[in-house]
C-alpha positions as CSV (number, residue, x, y, z in Angstrom):
1,M,133.2,186.5,140.5
2,F,136.4,186.8,138.4
3,N,136.7,187.6,134.8
4,I,140.0,186.3,133.4
5,T,141.1,186.9,129.9
6,A,144.2,185.9,128.1
7,D,145.6,186.4,124.6
8,V,146.2,182.9,123.6
9,K,146.6,181.6,120.1
10,E,145.6,178.0,119.2
11,N,149.1,177.3,118.0
12,D,150.7,178.7,121.1
13,S,153.3,176.2,122.3
14,A,152.5,176.9,126.0
15,L,148.8,176.1,125.4
16,Q,149.7,172.9,123.5
17,A,151.9,171.8,126.3
18,M,149.2,172.5,128.8
19,Q,146.6,170.6,126.8
20,A,148.8,167.6,126.3
21,A,149.6,167.6,130.0
22,L,146.0,167.9,131.1
23,K,145.0,165.1,128.6
24,E,147.7,162.8,130.1
25,L,146.5,163.8,133.7
26,E,142.9,163.0,132.7
27,N,144.0,159.4,131.5
28,T,146.3,158.7,134.5
29,Q,145.5,156.8,137.6
30,V,147.4,156.8,140.9
31,L,147.1,153.3,142.3
32,V,148.0,152.1,145.8
33,G,148.2,148.4,146.5
34,I,150.1,145.2,145.6
35,P,150.3,144.3,142.0
36,E,149.2,140.7,141.5
37,D,152.4,139.8,139.6
38,D,154.7,141.4,142.4
39,T,155.0,138.8,145.0
40,Q,157.9,137.8,147.2
41,R,156.4,134.4,148.1
42,Q,157.6,131.1,146.8
43,E,156.0,129.7,143.7
44,G,152.8,127.9,144.4
45,Q,152.0,129.9,147.5
46,I,149.2,132.5,147.8
47,S,150.4,135.9,146.5
48,N,150.7,138.9,148.7
49,A,148.0,140.6,146.6
50,A,145.6,137.8,147.4
51,L,146.5,137.9,151.1
52,L,145.8,141.7,151.2
53,Y,142.4,141.1,149.3
54,I,141.4,138.5,151.9
55,H,142.6,140.8,154.7
56,S,140.6,143.7,153.3
57,N,137.5,141.9,152.5
58,G,137.5,139.0,154.9
59,S,136.5,135.4,154.1
60,P,133.1,134.5,155.8
61,K,133.6,130.9,154.6
62,Q,136.8,130.7,156.5
63,G,135.6,132.8,159.5
64,I,138.1,135.6,158.7
65,P,136.7,139.1,159.4
66,A,137.4,142.0,157.1
67,R,140.2,144.2,158.3
68,P,140.8,146.8,155.5
69,V,144.0,148.6,155.4
70,I,144.4,150.7,152.2
71,E,141.0,152.3,152.0
72,P,141.0,153.6,155.7
73,A,144.6,154.6,155.5
74,L,143.9,156.7,152.3
75,E,140.7,158.1,153.9
76,Q,142.7,159.3,157.0
77,N,145.4,160.9,154.8
78,K,143.2,162.2,151.9
79,E,144.0,165.8,152.6
80,R,147.8,165.3,152.5
81,I,147.5,163.1,149.4
82,G,145.1,165.6,147.8
83,T,147.5,168.3,148.3
84,V,150.2,166.5,146.4
85,I,147.6,165.7,143.6
86,G,146.7,169.4,143.5
87,T,150.4,170.2,142.8
88,A,150.3,167.7,140.0
89,T,147.3,169.6,138.5
90,K,149.1,172.9,138.9
91,A,152.1,171.4,137.0
92,A,149.7,170.2,134.3
93,M,148.1,173.6,134.0
94,A,151.6,175.0,133.6
95,G,152.3,172.5,130.8
96,D,155.0,170.8,132.9
97,T,154.3,167.1,132.1
98,A,157.5,165.9,133.8
99,G,156.6,167.8,137.0
100,M,153.0,166.5,136.9
101,R,154.3,162.9,136.6
102,Q,156.7,163.4,139.5
103,K,154.0,164.8,141.8
104,L,151.6,161.9,140.8
105,G,154.4,159.6,141.8
106,E,154.7,161.4,145.1
107,A,151.0,161.0,145.7
108,G,151.3,157.2,145.1
109,L,154.3,157.1,147.5
110,A,152.2,159.1,150.1
111,G,149.4,156.6,149.7
112,Q,151.9,153.7,150.1
113,S,153.4,155.3,153.2
114,A,150.0,155.9,154.7
115,A,148.9,152.2,154.2
116,K,152.2,151.1,155.9
117,Q,151.8,153.4,158.8
118,Y,148.2,152.3,159.3
119,F,149.4,149.0,160.8
120,N,151.0,150.9,163.7
121,N,148.3,153.6,164.1
122,P,146.6,153.1,167.4
123,S,143.5,154.9,166.1
124,N,142.7,151.9,163.9
125,G,142.1,149.5,166.7
């Protein structure tokens, strides 16, 4: 067991920066996927986001089995992505909001990369 004490005053700017960064971290999500409004298909065609949803969940009515991509890719890479999120948390604890945002962005990119690489990963069958 550790006992840690610090001489911190409520109006200390470092404490305020840390509290602000932690509050922002608490209210931030790192999302991996295809935003519904971000499609490269011609107008009137099904969006890439809808196609990924069907691919991930299947369509029993159309005889399409579920072939999830994002969830298993993130599961396979959770330690690597978690390490990056851990560095974002450390930046927040240091009151470094910009560093925290950068690391959260890197975590999202790591998730994106994992999902893309999942298609060529022989372990996914």
